[in-house]
C-alpha positions, 0 to 999 in steps of 0.5 A: 434740410433743418428749418434754418437751412430753409429760411435761409435759403430763402434768404429770410435770415440773411436779409433781417439780422434781427430775425436771425438773433432771434431765431430760437424764439420762431423756429418751433413754429416750424413743424416738420411733417413727412408725406407719402408720394401723391398726397394732398397738402392743400386741394383745390376749394380750400381755404389755405391756412399753411405754408409749406418749406420743402426740407426734402422731395418734390411738390406740384401746384396743379388746377382741374379744367373740365375734369383735366389735371394741369401742372402749373408748377414743381417745387423742390428743396428750399422752396416755400409753397402756397396757395399765396392769393388765397392764403392772403384773401382767406378765399378758396384756392383755385389750385392743389398742392400734391406731393410728387414723391415721398416729401418732408416739409416744415409747416407754417401756420397762418397765425404764425406767419401773421406773427412773423410779419407783425414782429418782422415787418421787413420780411415783406420785401422778402416775401415780395421777392419769393412772389415776383419770381414765382410770376417769373416762373408762370410768365416764362411758362405761358410764353413758352406755350405761345412762342415754343413748340412742345419740342421746344418746351421740353428741351427748355425743360431740360436745360432749365431744370433737369431735376424735373425729368429725372424726379418727376413721372412722366405724365405729369411732366407731360401735363406741365408741358401741355402735351400727352404723355404719348407725345411726350414720348415721341419727342423723347425718343427722337433725341 
């Protein structure tokens, strides 16, 4: 997925015609990088200086709670990934971003991001929409912990995003669902 397709997938070019017209001037800002599976693109505690746009592969956001690795979200092709609150405030990230499988991303440095915002202030509306979608995903996950059994959470995940079941190792799915890999195995065996 070329950089133009990623930005189009995020609805940036469609919503900002001036950027679309001048895309060739700005597209070099999105540098391509490849990562093997299990590579850290950002470690918890680092101050983020980059946003990642996934061309190919899967990334995850995770945090450490008393030595336990907890996956909070998965991202696939066409997604933008960053520790947004830390990126915005120049503060240490509460999460890590790690590749789940071999991944190719486009990297946008913070200085280039700020230049885009300066040159195209209407981009803030698009970014706000992306932030709301991410918040909604976190809200659904939080609500599911309060209202659903682990089996129900797994079935919802299977229905809402089968890519996770197909492409993510079982121990990371279990972490995301808030259960042990053994419990996840039992749930899967009973289906």
